[in-house]
N, C-alpha and C positions, 0 to 999 in steps of 0.2 A: 505493498502501499504505497502511496507515498507521505510521505514524512513534511513534516514546514525544517527551515533550516534558521538558523540564529537570524537572516534578515528578511523572517515573513513567506519563503518564497517555498514555492514542494517539488523536492529532489526523487522519480525514481528509481527505485533500489530491483534488483542489481544493474551499476553504470557498463555499460559495452561503451569499448573501446575502439575507434575507431579500423587502428594499425599498431601493431609491436614500435613501443617508444625504436629511438632511436638512439643507445646508449655508444658510446667515450671509454676507453678502458684504459686507467693506469698502473702503466704498469710499476708500481709501487710495492716491495716487498718488505715485510714487520717481522722481526720474533715472536713478536706477540699478539694478543687478538688486536685490534682495532677498535678503536672505544669514544675515540670521538671525529667529528667530518665537522668542517664549518666553506660555505661557497659564498661567491657574491659575486658581482662585477669590479670592473675597476674604481676608484676615486670620484667623485662627483668634481672632485676636482683638479684633473687630471682628466676629467670627459670632456671638458670644454674646451675648445680651439685645443687641447693635445693630441701627442701625438700614436696614444692608448687608448685613452675615454672606455666607453662602454660596448670598445667592440672586441675586448679581450674577456677572462674569466681566472679568478684563482679559485684553491681550493686548497684545504689545509685539514690534513690526518693524522693522527696518535695514534697509537699502542698505548695498551695497558704499561707500556711501562717508561712514557715521555715520552723515545725515539716520533719523530713530526718527517712531515714532508710538505711543502711548500710549492705547488704545480700551476702555471699559469700553462692555459688554452686558446690556443687561434677558433678564432671563429667559424659558424658555418652558416651563409647566407640560408637567411628565412624562405620558404614559397610559403604563397596561398592557402597551399593544398595539405602543407603541413598538420593546419589547425583546424584543428576534429570540429566535428561535421554531425551535427542534432540527428536524432534517430527521427524516421518517420514515423510521421503518425500521435507523435508525441511532445509537440512543440513546449516550450517554455514558457510557464507564468512570464508577468509583465515584471514584475520583483524580481527576479530569474533574470531576465533582462537585464534592466539595470546594474545588481551584482556585476552582471558577466562585463558589461560596458567599465564599470569601474576597474577593473581589473585589467582588461583592453585600456585604457587610456595609462595607466598605470606604468605603464613597455612600450616604448616606441614598436610600430605598424609596422617599420622595419628590420628590426633588431633579431641581428642573431642568434644562433645559438649552440654553445661549446660544442668545441670537435678538438682536432690535435691538438694537444701538446707539444709545446716549446720551448719550458725549461720546469725542471726539476730542485728546486735546495731541498736538501738532507738535514734537517733539524736535529741535533743530537749534541749532547754536552757528552766529551772525550771522558773516559774512563766514569762515568757518571753507570753506573750497573744496580740494579732495586729490581724487588719486584713486580708484579703484576699487583695494578689496581686502578682507583674511576684518575681520567686522564679528561684534560678539558681543555681547547683551544677556543683564537677567535683570532681575525683580519685585522690590520691592521686597516678602519673608514680611511683615513685620511692620506698613509705612503703606502703604494703599493706594494710593496715588497717587502713590507712589515708585518710580523705576526708576535703571536704571544701564545706559551702554552706553559701549563700547572699539571702539576703531577705529583698521583697522593702519596707513594711512598715515601719519592726525594723530597715532599715538601718541601718543593720551590717553587715559585713563581720570574719564569723565566719569558727575555722579550729580544727578539732577533730579528735582523735585517738581512734579508735574501738569509745566508746561513751561514751568518756569524751570530755568535751569542754577544749580544750589547749591552744586560743587563741583567742581574740573577740574583732573588731575593729567597730569602729562607721564611716560613711559617712555621706561627707558633703552634697552627691545627695541618690536620693532612688539608690539602683544598680539593676541590668534588668539579670547579667551575671558575669559568673567567669571559669579560664583556669589556667593553670600551663603553667608557661614556656616553650618555644617551647625545651631549652635543655634540661628543666626536661621529656618531651616525648619521647626525642630520647637515655634517661635512659642519661645522661652524668651529668642530676644536681644532689642539694641534697634534692630538693620539696619540698624548702622552697620560693620559687619562685610566687605572682601569679597574675595576672593580673582581673583585673572588670571594669564594664562597668557602669555608670550614668550617667545621662541625658546628655550632648554631652564630656562627659569625658573619657578618658581610666587612669584609676592607675595601680600602681607598686604596689605592696604587700611584703612585707618582714614577714615572719612572727618568725625570731627568734629573733625582735627586740620588744622594748616597743612600738616605734612610727607606726613602721605598714605603714603606705602610705612613697615610696619612695620619689614618681613623680607623676605627672596630665597631662596630657597631653589632648588640645580641641581640637574636632574631630568635625569640621564641624558646622553644627548648630540644627540638629534634633538632637534627643533624639534617640541614640544609645541602641538594640534591640536584636543586634547578635555579635559574638566574637566567630574569631576559631583561633587554633597554624597550619600553614601554613609554608610550605618549612621548610630550617632549621635551621634559626631566625625569624621568620616572625609572625606578629601577625594580623587576617582582621576582621574587622568588620565594621556592617553594620544598620542602623534602620530607622527612618521614613523620611530621604530625600532623600530614594533612595538612594545613591551611595555608593562604595566600598571603604574603605580604609585601606588599607597596609599599617604598619611600622615597621621598620626593629628594632626590639624588646633592642639591644646591645649598637646604636646606639641613639635608642630611636629619631630617626626622622620619618616623610612619608614619605613611598617609590613612594604609586603612587596614587589617587583619582579616580574610572571610578563611572562616574557618570550615572546615570539612564537604569541600567539591569534589574532592572522591573516599572512595571507598579505604587503596593501602597509598602507600607513597607515593608521594608530589614526582615524579622522573625527571618531568621536562615544563620546561614554560613559555607557549612561543607568542608572540603578538601578529592579530588578525592585522592585513597591507589594507582589508577594506574597513572594517572598524575600526577606527579609531580608538574605540574604549572595551575592545574583545576581548580575550586573551585566551591562548587554547593550555588546557592545560591537561598531561600525559600521567600517568600512572601504575604503578606495579602488576597491575590484571588486563593491562591493553586498552584498560580507559579513555576514552578522547570527552571533554570536556572543556564547551564553551561559556565563560563568566563574563559580565559584567564589571571591568574591578574596580570602579567609580563607585559603586555601591558599597556602602558598607556595612548593611547588612545579609546576611545565607540567603533569610525567609523570599528576600526579594531579583534574588539569583534571576538567569535567563540561561539555564543551563539547558542543552542536550547535551547527551550521551551516546557513542559510539562502541560495542564492545568488537573486537577483531576475533 
C-alpha cells in the first residue's frame, strides 16, 4: 500500500529501478575491515572559476585500525537517459513532484557523475599499529586535498594534507566520529575547526593551535556513536542512550534533547538535503527514523520508520 513520506507524498513499494547503477571500482586494499566512508565534490571555494571545481569528486575511507585512503575521481558526463523514469500507471503526486524538483534544483542539470580514479593518497601513521575499532573520517570542505581521521584504539585525531600528516592530537577517551564545523561546510570558514565524539563528550578542535582541543562538552550518560552538522550552526549527536542532542556550536550550548527516537542505540545521524529541519537517524537494528530536530518534545515528532 502507498505510504506517506516526510513531505506528505505517497511512495509505492517495492521500488523498481530502471537499470543497474554504473559502479566505479576503487582498487584500495586494507588490512582490516572498512569502518568509515565519506564522499563529496570539490569545495565551493574552488568550484567558482577554478580549474577543478565540481567537475571532480573526492572519497575517503578508513579501516578499523585507522589507516585511510583519499581518492580523487574524474567525472563521467551524465546524459538524460541516465535519469530514472517513472513506472507507467503510477504517476507521482504533486507533493512528490515538489520534493523531486528540490532535489533536481540542488544539483546542476548537467552535473557529471564520478568516474575513473585519478589520484590516490594513503593516510597512514608510520609505525602506528593498533587493534581494530571505531574509525571516523571527514573531508575538508574548504581545502580540497585535506582530510581528518580519528582512531578508536590509538585515541588520536590526525589531520592530513594529501598523504602528509599535518597535525596529530591525543584524546582523553577513544574517539568514534569526526566532522568539520558547520561554517566550514557552508564555505564560510577556514577548514580548521573540527568536532569529535568520544565516550559521552563532544570536543571542539582547532588544528592551527599546538594544544588542539578548545572545549569539551559532556553529553548525556551514554557513549556517543553518531555526529552530523545540521542547520546553519548546529551539531547533532547521538549514541547508546537513544537520544538526539542538538548543540549551537557558536554558543556551545545545548538547544534540544529528543529522547527515545529509536528502539536501540543510535549508530548514524544525517541531515536532509530537502527539508532543512529534518534529520535521519539510524539504529542498531537497521531502523531509519526521520524527525524534526527543531521540536523539543518527543510527543510532537513527525516520525517515519523503515526496517530492512
